[in-house]
Gaussian input, Z-matrix of N, CA and C with variables (Angstrom, degrees):
# hf/3-21g

backbone

0 1
 N
 C     1     B1
 C     2     B2     1     A1
 N     3     B3     2     A2     1     D1
 C     4     B4     3     A3     2     D2
 C     5     B5     4     A4     3     D3
 N     6     B6     5     A5     4     D4
 C     7     B7     6     A6     5     D5
 C     8     B8     7     A7     6     D6
 N     9     B9     8     A8     7     D7
 C    10    B10     9     A9     8     D8
 C    11    B11    10    A10     9     D9
 N    12    B12    11    A11    10    D10
 C    13    B13    12    A12    11    D11
 C    14    B14    13    A13    12    D12
 N    15    B15    14    A14    13    D13
 C    16    B16    15    A15    14    D14
 C    17    B17    16    A16    15    D15
 N    18    B18    17    A17    16    D16
 C    19    B19    18    A18    17    D17
 C    20    B20    19    A19    18    D18
 N    21    B21    20    A20    19    D19
 C    22    B22    21    A21    20    D20
 C    23    B23    22    A22    21    D21
 N    24    B24    23    A23    22    D22
 C    25    B25    24    A24    23    D23
 C    26    B26    25    A25    24    D24
 N    27    B27    26    A26    25    D25
 C    28    B28    27    A27    26    D26
 C    29    B29    28    A28    27    D27
 N    30    B30    29    A29    28    D28
 C    31    B31    30    A30    29    D29
 C    32    B32    31    A31    30    D30
 N    33    B33    32    A32    31    D31
 C    34    B34    33    A33    32    D32
 C    35    B35    34    A34    33    D33
 N    36    B36    35    A35    34    D34
 C    37    B37    36    A36    35    D35
 C    38    B38    37    A37    36    D36
 N    39    B39    38    A38    37    D37
 C    40    B40    39    A39    38    D38
 C    41    B41    40    A40    39    D39
 N    42    B42    41    A41    40    D40
 C    43    B43    42    A42    41    D41
 C    44    B44    43    A43    42    D42
 N    45    B45    44    A44    43    D43
 C    46    B46    45    A45    44    D44
 C    47    B47    46    A46    45    D45
 N    48    B48    47    A47    46    D46
 C    49    B49    48    A48    47    D47
 C    50    B50    49    A49    48    D48
 N    51    B51    50    A50    49    D49
 C    52    B52    51    A51    50    D50
 C    53    B53    52    A52    51    D51
 N    54    B54    53    A53    52    D52
 C    55    B55    54    A54    53    D53
 C    56    B56    55    A55    54    D54
 N    57    B57    56    A56    55    D55
 C    58    B58    57    A57    56    D56
 C    59    B59    58    A58    57    D57
 N    60    B60    59    A59    58    D58
 C    61    B61    60    A60    59    D59
 C    62    B62    61    A61    60    D60
 N    63    B63    62    A62    61    D61
 C    64    B64    63    A63    62    D62
 C    65    B65    64    A64    63    D63
 N    66    B66    65    A65    64    D64
 C    67    B67    66    A66    65    D65
 C    68    B68    67    A67    66    D66
 N    69    B69    68    A68    67    D67
 C    70    B70    69    A69    68    D68
 C    71    B71    70    A70    69    D69
 N    72    B72    71    A71    70    D70
 C    73    B73    72    A72    71    D71
 C    74    B74    73    A73    72    D72
 N    75    B75    74    A74    73    D73
 C    76    B76    75    A75    74    D74
 C    77    B77    76    A76    75    D75
 N    78    B78    77    A77    76    D76
 C    79    B79    78    A78    77    D77
 C    80    B80    79    A79    78    D78
 N    81    B81    80    A80    79    D79
 C    82    B82    81    A81    80    D80
 C    83    B83    82    A82    81    D81
 N    84    B84    83    A83    82    D82
 C    85    B85    84    A84    83    D83
 C    86    B86    85    A85    84    D84
 N    87    B87    86    A86    85    D85
 C    88    B88    87    A87    86    D86
 C    89    B89    88    A88    87    D87
 N    90    B90    89    A89    88    D88
 C    91    B91    90    A90    89    D89
 C    92    B92    91    A91    90    D90
 N    93    B93    92    A92    91    D91
 C    94    B94    93    A93    92    D92
 C    95    B95    94    A94    93    D93
 N    96    B96    95    A95    94    D94
 C    97    B97    96    A96    95    D95
 C    98    B98    97    A97    96    D96
 N    99    B99    98    A98    97    D97
 C   100   B100    99    A99    98    D98
 C   101   B101   100   A100    99    D99
 N   102   B102   101   A101   100   D100
 C   103   B103   102   A102   101   D101
 C   104   B104   103   A103   102   D102
 N   105   B105   104   A104   103   D103
 C   106   B106   105   A105   104   D104
 C   107   B107   106   A106   105   D105
 N   108   B108   107   A107   106   D106
 C   109   B109   108   A108   107   D107
 C   110   B110   109   A109   108   D108
 N   111   B111   110   A110   109   D109
 C   112   B112   111   A111   110   D110
 C   113   B113   112   A112   111   D111
 N   114   B114   113   A113   112   D112
 C   115   B115   114   A114   113   D113
 C   116   B116   115   A115   114   D114
 N   117   B117   116   A116   115   D115
 C   118   B118   117   A117   116   D116
 C   119   B119   118   A118   117   D117
 N   120   B120   119   A119   118   D118
 C   121   B121   120   A120   119   D119
 C   122   B122   121   A121   120   D120
 N   123   B123   122   A122   121   D121
 C   124   B124   123   A123   122   D122
 C   125   B125   124   A124   123   D123
 N   126   B126   125   A125   124   D124
 C   127   B127   126   A126   125   D125
 C   128   B128   127   A127   126   D126
 N   129   B129   128   A128   127   D127
 C   130   B130   129   A129   128   D128
 C   131   B131   130   A130   129   D129
 N   132   B132   131   A131   130   D130
 C   133   B133   132   A132   131   D131
 C   134   B134   133   A133   132   D132
 N   135   B135   134   A134   133   D133
 C   136   B136   135   A135   134   D134
 C   137   B137   136   A136   135   D135
 N   138   B138   137   A137   136   D136
 C   139   B139   138   A138   137   D137
 C   140   B140   139   A139   138   D138
 N   141   B141   140   A140   139   D139
 C   142   B142   141   A141   140   D140
 C   143   B143   142   A142   141   D141
 N   144   B144   143   A143   142   D142
 C   145   B145   144   A144   143   D143
 C   146   B146   145   A145   144   D144
 N   147   B147   146   A146   145   D145
 C   148   B148   147   A147   146   D146
 C   149   B149   148   A148   147   D147
 N   150   B150   149   A149   148   D148
 C   151   B151   150   A150   149   D149
 C   152   B152   151   A151   150   D150
 N   153   B153   152   A152   151   D151
 C   154   B154   153   A153   152   D152
 C   155   B155   154   A154   153   D153
 N   156   B156   155   A155   154   D154
 C   157   B157   156   A156   155   D155
 C   158   B158   157   A157   156   D156
 N   159   B159   158   A158   157   D157
 C   160   B160   159   A159   158   D158
 C   161   B161   160   A160   159   D159
 N   162   B162   161   A161   160   D160
 C   163   B163   162   A162   161   D161
 C   164   B164   163   A163   162   D162
 N   165   B165   164   A164   163   D163
 C   166   B166   165   A165   164   D164
 C   167   B167   166   A166   165   D165
 N   168   B168   167   A167   166   D166
 C   169   B169   168   A168   167   D167
 C   170   B170   169   A169   168   D168
 N   171   B171   170   A170   169   D169
 C   172   B172   171   A171   170   D170
 C   173   B173   172   A172   171   D171
 N   174   B174   173   A173   172   D172
 C   175   B175   174   A174   173   D173
 C   176   B176   175   A175   174   D174
 N   177   B177   176   A176   175   D175
 C   178   B178   177   A177   176   D176
 C   179   B179   178   A178   177   D177
 N   180   B180   179   A179   178   D178
 C   181   B181   180   A180   179   D179
 C   182   B182   181   A181   180   D180
 N   183   B183   182   A182   181   D181
 C   184   B184   183   A183   182   D182
 C   185   B185   184   A184   183   D183
 N   186   B186   185   A185   184   D184
 C   187   B187   186   A186   185   D185
 C   188   B188   187   A187   186   D186
 N   189   B189   188   A188   187   D187
 C   190   B190   189   A189   188   D188
 C   191   B191   190   A190   189   D189
 N   192   B192   191   A191   190   D190
 C   193   B193   192   A192   191   D191
 C   194   B194   193   A193   192   D192
 N   195   B195   194   A194   193   D193
 C   196   B196   195   A195   194   D194
 C   197   B197   196   A196   195   D195
 N   198   B198   197   A197   196   D196
 C   199   B199   198   A198   197   D197
 C   200   B200   199   A199   198   D198
 N   201   B201   200   A200   199   D199
 C   202   B202   201   A201   200   D200
 C   203   B203   202   A202   201   D201
 N   204   B204   203   A203   202   D202
 C   205   B205   204   A204   203   D203
 C   206   B206   205   A205   204   D204
 N   207   B207   206   A206   205   D205
 C   208   B208   207   A207   206   D206
 C   209   B209   208   A208   207   D207
 N   210   B210   209   A209   208   D208
 C   211   B211   210   A210   209   D209
 C   212   B212   211   A211   210   D210
 N   213   B213   212   A212   211   D211
 C   214   B214   213   A213   212   D212
 C   215   B215   214   A214   213   D213
 N   216   B216   215   A215   214   D214
 C   217   B217   216   A216   215   D215
 C   218   B218   217   A217   216   D216
 N   219   B219   218   A218   217   D217
 C   220   B220   219   A219   218   D218
 C   221   B221   220   A220   219   D219
 N   222   B222   221   A221   220   D220
 C   223   B223   222   A222   221   D221
 C   224   B224   223   A223   222   D222
 N   225   B225   224   A224   223   D223
 C   226   B226   225   A225   224   D224
 C   227   B227   226   A226   225   D225
 N   228   B228   227   A227   226   D226
 C   229   B229   228   A228   227   D227
 C   230   B230   229   A229   228   D228
 N   231   B231   230   A230   229   D229
 C   232   B232   231   A231   230   D230
 C   233   B233   232   A232   231   D231
 N   234   B234   233   A233   232   D232
 C   235   B235   234   A234   233   D233
 C   236   B236   235   A235   234   D234

   B1=1.4549
   B2=1.5060
   B3=1.3152
   B4=1.4314
   B5=1.5513
   B6=1.3448
   B7=1.5018
   B8=1.5604
   B9=1.3359
   B10=1.4044
   B11=1.5769
   B12=1.3264
   B13=1.4634
   B14=1.5299
   B15=1.3788
   B16=1.4651
   B17=1.5947
   B18=1.2664
   B19=1.4388
   B20=1.5366
   B21=1.3173
   B22=1.4505
   B23=1.5215
   B24=1.3824
   B25=1.4012
   B26=1.4896
   B27=1.3372
   B28=1.4710
   B29=1.5104
   B30=1.3012
   B31=1.4632
   B32=1.5661
   B33=1.3761
   B34=1.3950
   B35=1.5315
   B36=1.3822
   B37=1.4775
   B38=1.4729
   B39=1.3355
   B40=1.4842
   B41=1.5090
   B42=1.3218
   B43=1.4754
   B44=1.4691
   B45=1.3601
   B46=1.4576
   B47=1.5675
   B48=1.3921
   B49=1.4977
   B50=1.5599
   B51=1.3706
   B52=1.4378
   B53=1.5143
   B54=1.3210
   B55=1.4309
   B56=1.4525
   B57=1.3852
   B58=1.4617
   B59=1.5296
   B60=1.3425
   B61=1.4460
   B62=1.5213
   B63=1.3399
   B64=1.4187
   B65=1.4926
   B66=1.3165
   B67=1.4667
   B68=1.5560
   B69=1.3414
   B70=1.4489
   B71=1.5949
   B72=1.3293
   B73=1.4560
   B74=1.5195
   B75=1.3455
   B76=1.4606
   B77=1.5281
   B78=1.3620
   B79=1.4474
   B80=1.5516
   B81=1.2982
   B82=1.4353
   B83=1.5136
   B84=1.2802
   B85=1.4901
   B86=1.5741
   B87=1.3405
   B88=1.4876
   B89=1.5681
   B90=1.2856
   B91=1.4795
   B92=1.5424
   B93=1.3112
   B94=1.4658
   B95=1.5790
   B96=1.3272
   B97=1.4689
   B98=1.5235
   B99=1.3195
   B100=1.5139
   B101=1.4451
   B102=1.3046
   B103=1.4988
   B104=1.5226
   B105=1.2920
   B106=1.4231
   B107=1.5595
   B108=1.2846
   B109=1.4699
   B110=1.5356
   B111=1.3771
   B112=1.5113
   B113=1.5226
   B114=1.2988
   B115=1.4714
   B116=1.5418
   B117=1.3245
   B118=1.3665
   B119=1.5718
   B120=1.3123
   B121=1.4987
   B122=1.5388
   B123=1.3336
   B124=1.5023
   B125=1.5181
   B126=1.3130
   B127=1.4853
   B128=1.5006
   B129=1.2968
   B130=1.4727
   B131=1.5387
   B132=1.2902
   B133=1.4645
   B134=1.5873
   B135=1.3044
   B136=1.4273
   B137=1.5234
   B138=1.2676
   B139=1.5152
   B140=1.5327
   B141=1.2916
   B142=1.4850
   B143=1.5345
   B144=1.2891
   B145=1.4907
   B146=1.4888
   B147=1.3426
   B148=1.4326
   B149=1.4771
   B150=1.3784
   B151=1.4728
   B152=1.5717
   B153=1.3715
   B154=1.4919
   B155=1.5608
   B156=1.3139
   B157=1.4673
   B158=1.5260
   B159=1.3099
   B160=1.4705
   B161=1.6236
   B162=1.2565
   B163=1.5401
   B164=1.5237
   B165=1.3244
   B166=1.4737
   B167=1.5529
   B168=1.2780
   B169=1.4834
   B170=1.5152
   B171=1.3169
   B172=1.4734
   B173=1.4675
   B174=1.3520
   B175=1.4440
   B176=1.4784
   B177=1.3118
   B178=1.5233
   B179=1.4546
   B180=1.2154
   B181=1.5134
   B182=1.4721
   B183=1.3596
   B184=1.4812
   B185=1.5100
   B186=1.2596
   B187=1.5213
   B188=1.5142
   B189=1.4050
   B190=1.4218
   B191=1.5233
   B192=1.3201
   B193=1.4778
   B194=1.5787
   B195=1.3434
   B196=1.4086
   B197=1.5182
   B198=1.3283
   B199=1.4303
   B200=1.5174
   B201=1.3614
   B202=1.4384
   B203=1.5500
   B204=1.3130
   B205=1.4257
   B206=1.5135
   B207=1.3295
   B208=1.4485
   B209=1.5817
   B210=1.2451
   B211=1.4680
   B212=1.5261
   B213=1.3839
   B214=1.4396
   B215=1.5211
   B216=1.2984
   B217=1.4913
   B218=1.4828
   B219=1.3356
   B220=1.4465
   B221=1.5041
   B222=1.3236
   B223=1.4938
   B224=1.5254
   B225=1.2846
   B226=1.4902
   B227=1.5519
   B228=1.3064
   B229=1.4773
   B230=1.6015
   B231=1.2661
   B232=1.5640
   B233=1.5062
   B234=1.2860
   B235=1.4683
   B236=1.4697
   A1=109.18
   A2=114.51
   A3=119.33
   A4=109.28
   A5=114.89
   A6=117.07
   A7=106.57
   A8=118.91
   A9=123.47
   A10=110.67
   A11=115.98
   A12=121.45
   A13=106.40
   A14=113.74
   A15=118.51
   A16=112.09
   A17=117.89
   A18=126.02
   A19=107.94
   A20=116.15
   A21=120.56
   A22=115.16
   A23=120.03
   A24=119.41
   A25=108.30
   A26=116.52
   A27=124.72
   A28=109.45
   A29=116.93
   A30=120.37
   A31=110.61
   A32=114.47
   A33=120.45
   A34=112.69
   A35=119.12
   A36=120.54
   A37=114.17
   A38=121.50
   A39=121.01
   A40=110.58
   A41=120.22
   A42=121.94
   A43=114.61
   A44=117.21
   A45=122.28
   A46=111.65
   A47=116.34
   A48=116.15
   A49=105.85
   A50=110.36
   A51=116.68
   A52=109.01
   A53=115.68
   A54=123.10
   A55=112.46
   A56=119.12
   A57=122.60
   A58=111.63
   A59=115.01
   A60=122.03
   A61=107.34
   A62=115.82
   A63=123.99
   A64=111.50
   A65=118.20
   A66=122.49
   A67=108.73
   A68=114.10
   A69=121.21
   A70=105.50
   A71=113.89
   A72=116.96
   A73=108.10
   A74=115.10
   A75=124.50
   A76=107.73
   A77=116.94
   A78=120.00
   A79=106.00
   A80=113.33
   A81=118.10
   A82=112.54
   A83=119.85
   A84=119.47
   A85=111.71
   A86=115.37
   A87=120.22
   A88=112.69
   A89=115.00
   A90=121.18
   A91=100.77
   A92=116.92
   A93=120.62
   A94=106.95
   A95=113.55
   A96=121.99
   A97=105.84
   A98=115.42
   A99=124.64
   A100=106.16
   A101=116.64
   A102=122.81
   A103=108.92
   A104=116.07
   A105=124.87
   A106=109.91
   A107=117.58
   A108=121.94
   A109=108.33
   A110=111.79
   A111=115.68
   A112=110.12
   A113=118.18
   A114=122.04
   A115=109.14
   A116=119.02
   A117=124.63
   A118=113.24
   A119=112.95
   A120=118.59
   A121=114.52
   A122=117.92
   A123=117.04
   A124=110.23
   A125=112.96
   A126=123.50
   A127=110.21
   A128=118.94
   A129=120.93
   A130=112.00
   A131=115.65
   A132=122.60
   A133=107.58
   A134=114.34
   A135=121.02
   A136=113.37
   A137=116.13
   A138=121.84
   A139=108.23
   A140=114.39
   A141=120.39
   A142=112.71
   A143=115.76
   A144=123.78
   A145=107.83
   A146=114.96
   A147=119.93
   A148=109.99
   A149=119.68
   A150=125.63
   A151=104.95
   A152=113.20
   A153=119.07
   A154=111.50
   A155=118.45
   A156=120.99
   A157=110.91
   A158=121.05
   A159=127.45
   A160=109.37
   A161=116.19
   A162=118.84
   A163=110.57
   A164=118.91
   A165=119.01
   A166=106.83
   A167=116.08
   A168=123.80
   A169=105.51
   A170=120.52
   A171=123.35
   A172=109.32
   A173=115.72
   A174=119.84
   A175=110.66
   A176=116.28
   A177=123.55
   A178=111.95
   A179=115.50
   A180=125.64
   A181=114.26
   A182=115.74
   A183=122.35
   A184=109.84
   A185=115.95
   A186=120.75
   A187=108.70
   A188=112.22
   A189=117.45
   A190=109.93
   A191=113.37
   A192=121.94
   A193=107.69
   A194=116.60
   A195=117.96
   A196=112.52
   A197=115.32
   A198=120.91
   A199=114.68
   A200=115.74
   A201=119.02
   A202=111.61
   A203=117.34
   A204=122.56
   A205=115.00
   A206=118.03
   A207=120.57
   A208=107.67
   A209=119.68
   A210=120.77
   A211=112.49
   A212=114.87
   A213=119.89
   A214=106.61
   A215=117.23
   A216=127.82
   A217=110.35
   A218=118.28
   A219=121.14
   A220=114.44
   A221=118.00
   A222=122.90
   A223=109.07
   A224=115.09
   A225=120.43
   A226=108.62
   A227=115.67
   A228=120.04
   A229=105.73
   A230=111.35
   A231=119.14
   A232=109.10
   A233=117.05
   A234=120.07
   A235=111.00
   D1=135.31
   D2=175.48
   D3=-127.66
   D4=124.86
   D5=-177.72
   D6=-110.46
   D7=128.10
   D8=-178.70
   D9=-87.58
   D10=101.67
   D11=-177.82
   D12=-108.42
   D13=126.31
   D14=-175.25
   D15=-58.68
   D16=140.53
   D17=-179.34
   D18=-51.36
   D19=135.47
   D20=175.68
   D21=87.36
   D22=-14.24
   D23=178.69
   D24=-98.35
   D25=145.56
   D26=176.95
   D27=-59.99
   D28=142.61
   D29=174.99
   D30=-96.41
   D31=27.99
   D32=176.16
   D33=-63.32
   D34=117.14
   D35=-176.29
   D36=-65.28
   D37=-16.45
   D38=-177.05
   D39=-79.78
   D40=-7.36
   D41=179.40
   D42=-64.83
   D43=-29.68
   D44=176.07
   D45=81.58
   D46=16.03
   D47=178.51
   D48=-76.54
   D49=149.73
   D50=176.20
   D51=-104.55
   D52=96.73
   D53=174.20
   D54=-93.40
   D55=151.51
   D56=176.16
   D57=-61.98
   D58=136.05
   D59=178.68
   D60=-115.92
   D61=136.14
   D62=172.93
   D63=-116.53
   D64=125.17
   D65=175.55
   D66=-104.85
   D67=137.85
   D68=179.16
   D69=-121.26
   D70=135.47
   D71=-176.92
   D72=-156.30
   D73=158.73
   D74=175.87
   D75=-85.82
   D76=129.23
   D77=169.60
   D78=-129.49
   D79=106.21
   D80=-176.33
   D81=64.36
   D82=-118.02
   D83=178.38
   D84=-106.85
   D85=17.76
   D86=179.47
   D87=-117.68
   D88=150.69
   D89=175.04
   D90=-97.80
   D91=124.44
   D92=-175.25
   D93=-118.31
   D94=145.18
   D95=177.74
   D96=-123.35
   D97=130.20
   D98=170.15
   D99=-115.91
   D100=124.13
   D101=178.65
   D102=-104.15
   D103=123.64
   D104=179.60
   D105=-98.33
   D106=97.68
   D107=-172.49
   D108=-62.00
   D109=149.59
   D110=-176.84
   D111=-75.24
   D112=-13.22
   D113=177.98
   D114=-83.43
   D115=-16.23
   D116=179.05
   D117=73.30
   D118=15.24
   D119=-177.30
   D120=-88.07
   D121=-23.26
   D122=-177.69
   D123=-159.98
   D124=166.41
   D125=-179.62
   D126=-139.05
   D127=85.97
   D128=176.17
   D129=-71.93
   D130=145.83
   D131=176.69
   D132=-115.54
   D133=143.72
   D134=176.35
   D135=-138.20
   D136=154.80
   D137=178.24
   D138=-107.76
   D139=137.83
   D140=-174.64
   D141=-93.93
   D142=154.23
   D143=172.48
   D144=-147.91
   D145=143.63
   D146=179.19
   D147=-70.97
   D148=138.91
   D149=179.60
   D150=-69.29
   D151=156.38
   D152=-178.83
   D153=-53.36
   D154=-36.90
   D155=-176.77
   D156=-83.01
   D157=-8.54
   D158=174.92
   D159=78.21
   D160=14.98
   D161=-174.63
   D162=-103.29
   D163=-3.37
   D164=-175.06
   D165=-148.58
   D166=160.72
   D167=170.16
   D168=-113.69
   D169=123.94
   D170=176.92
   D171=-107.10
   D172=135.88
   D173=-178.60
   D174=-114.01
   D175=135.08
   D176=178.30
   D177=-113.79
   D178=145.37
   D179=-178.79
   D180=-54.22
   D181=132.84
   D182=171.47
   D183=-111.39
   D184=-60.53
   D185=178.82
   D186=-162.62
   D187=-179.70
   D188=-178.97
   D189=-145.42
   D190=141.03
   D191=174.65
   D192=-100.91
   D193=140.51
   D194=-179.04
   D195=92.78
   D196=-178.94
   D197=-177.23
   D198=-74.95
   D199=157.93
   D200=178.65
   D201=-123.88
   D202=11.25
   D203=179.45
   D204=-56.21
   D205=-30.30
   D206=-178.94
   D207=-103.66
   D208=17.59
   D209=-179.33
   D210=83.77
   D211=170.39
   D212=176.94
   D213=-160.54
   D214=164.36
   D215=175.99
   D216=-67.45
   D217=131.87
   D218=174.09
   D219=-114.59
   D220=-15.15
   D221=-176.40
   D222=-153.71
   D223=143.41
   D224=176.06
   D225=-143.26
   D226=155.14
   D227=177.80
   D228=-138.70
   D229=129.70
   D230=172.24
   D231=-114.77
   D232=127.96
   D233=177.95
   D234=-109.15

């Protein structure tokens, strides 16, 4: 699980802030990412692949649950 907490703000869970959460998990032979938007409007899924230099995992869009009227994430990189 990865929670996106804005820089400079405490990550104290008692604050009640709704930050985006990203879950990473293995599904068969793929590394899958599901991003839970802080607006609660959508949940895009992406499949990961190792970058050519082996220092990052890049995720490319698979599909999305929920509405897309307010946009959604298409790509992510974790180093």
